[in-house]
C-alpha positions, 0 to 999 in steps of 0.5 A: 271963768270956771266953777266946780260942782259935784254930781250930787250938787248937779242932781240936787239942783241943776237949774240953780247951777245954770242960774248961778253960772249965768249970773257969774258968767262962768261954766260949771265943771261937774266932778265925780270922785275928783274926776271931771264928767262934763261941763254945764254951759249957760246958753249965753256962753254957748251962743257966744262960743258958737258965734266964735267958732263960726267966725273962725271957720268962715275966716279959715275958709276965706283964707283957703279960698284966697290961697287957691285963687 
């Protein structure tokens, strides 16, 4: 679920990296000198992550509420 790209690759074609990541259903970890700098996440994966976090947050809130009652 992960690909890697150098800073130079990202600078040369960030749109191409996002398109490639979206089509493969992967995120891209951007590296400089073999050290991770950050992650490019296609919007569809980002939205899915947000939905999952909201669902987990809601479930946790409901659990706490049930424990209090």
